[in-house]
Structure formats: C-alpha cells, structure tokens
C-alpha positions as CSV (number, residue, x, y, z in Angstrom):
1,M,-34.4,-51.8,78.3
2,L,-31.1,-49.3,79.0
3,S,-31.4,-46.4,77.1
4,L,-28.5,-44.2,75.4
5,L,-28.7,-41.9,78.0
6,D,-28.3,-44.7,80.7
7,L,-25.2,-45.3,78.9
8,L,-23.3,-42.0,78.3
9,G,-23.8,-41.3,81.5
10,T,-22.5,-44.5,82.9
11,I,-19.4,-43.7,80.3
12,G,-19.2,-40.2,81.8
13,G,-19.1,-41.5,85.8
14,S,-16.6,-43.5,85.1
15,I,-14.7,-41.2,83.3
16,L,-14.9,-38.5,85.6
17,G,-15.0,-40.9,89.0
18,L,-12.9,-43.0,90.1
19,P,-11.5,-45.4,87.5
20,G,-10.7,-42.7,85.1
21,I,-9.1,-40.7,87.4
22,L,-7.3,-42.7,89.5
23,G,-6.5,-45.2,86.5
24,V,-4.4,-42.1,85.3
25,T,-2.2,-41.9,88.5
26,L,-1.4,-45.3,88.2
27,G,-0.6,-45.6,85.0
28,M,1.5,-42.6,85.6
29,T,3.9,-44.7,88.1
30,T,5.1,-47.2,85.5
31,R,6.6,-46.7,82.0
32,N,5.3,-50.9,81.7
33,W,2.2,-51.0,79.2
34,I,0.9,-53.9,80.6
35,I,1.8,-53.2,84.3
36,A,-1.0,-49.7,83.3
37,M,-3.5,-52.5,82.2
38,I,-3.4,-54.5,84.8
39,L,-3.2,-51.6,87.4
40,G,-6.4,-49.3,85.2
41,G,-8.7,-53.0,85.1
42,V,-8.0,-54.0,88.9
43,I,-9.3,-50.1,89.7
44,G,-11.7,-50.4,87.2
45,V,-13.5,-54.1,89.5
46,L,-12.9,-52.2,92.4
47,T,-14.6,-49.4,92.3
48,P,-18.1,-50.6,91.2
49,I,-17.3,-53.2,94.2
50,I,-16.4,-50.7,97.1
51,L,-18.4,-47.7,96.2
52,G,-21.4,-49.2,94.5
53,G,-21.8,-52.4,96.4
54,H,-23.6,-50.7,99.6
55,H,-26.3,-53.0,101.8
56,S,-28.1,-49.5,102.6
57,A,-28.5,-48.4,99.1
58,H,-30.3,-52.1,97.9
59,V,-28.8,-51.0,94.2
60,P,-28.0,-54.3,92.2
61,I,-24.5,-53.2,90.1
62,T,-25.1,-54.7,86.6
63,T,-22.6,-56.9,84.4
64,L,-22.3,-53.0,82.1
65,E,-21.2,-51.6,84.4
66,Y,-18.5,-53.8,85.3
67,S,-17.6,-53.9,82.2
68,V,-18.4,-50.2,81.2
69,S,-15.7,-49.8,84.8
70,T,-13.3,-51.6,84.0
71,V,-12.4,-50.1,79.8
72,I,-12.1,-47.3,81.4
73,G,-9.7,-48.1,84.3
74,I,-8.0,-49.6,81.3
75,I,-7.7,-47.4,79.0
76,A,-7.1,-44.6,81.8
77,G,-4.3,-46.2,82.8
78,L,-2.7,-46.5,79.1
79,V,-3.6,-42.9,78.5
80,G,-1.5,-42.2,82.2
81,C,1.4,-45.0,80.9
82,A,1.5,-43.0,77.8
83,I,1.9,-39.4,79.3
84,R,4.9,-40.5,81.5
85,R,6.3,-41.7,78.3
86,K,6.2,-38.6,76.3
87,G,7.0,-36.3,79.0
88,A,10.1,-38.8,79.9
89,M,11.4,-38.3,76.5
90,V,11.1,-34.6,76.4
C-alpha cells in the first residue's frame, strides 16, 4: 500500500529531477505542442529506466513511478513550449 507521503515524494522527485528539468528544456526547443509533449513523455519514460534500473540497487520500479514520471515529463514539456511561445511574442 502506497502512503500519501510516498506519492508526494515521488511527484516532487520527478518535478525536481530529470523529467521536470529536462522536460522543460526540451519543450523550450520547439513551438509545436505535440512535439513538446512527445519529447517530455520520452524523457519521462527513459528516466526511471536509466537512473532507477540499476542491477546493483535491486530496487524494483513500480508502474506508479513510470506513470508519474511520464505525466510530469509531458507537463514539463508543455510548460517549456508555453515559455518559448510567450517569450517569442514579447
């Protein structure tokens, strides 16, 4: 059973970690909303595999961590795209 603090820690770690930061960065590279969502989603999927899937750690990655990371990556990509679009209009 997942507690509320574990869920909030997972969400906060994803926002402050690679899915959030790299998602915003890759979202700022384009003005197309769809491409920004795809780039953010790819980063959200790859981050738990690359950083959390070490064989030496023996820590299983749950589907909740994948889904939270993917959703945060998509949202971060959209935020980066919005920053790019609004910054270009000023």
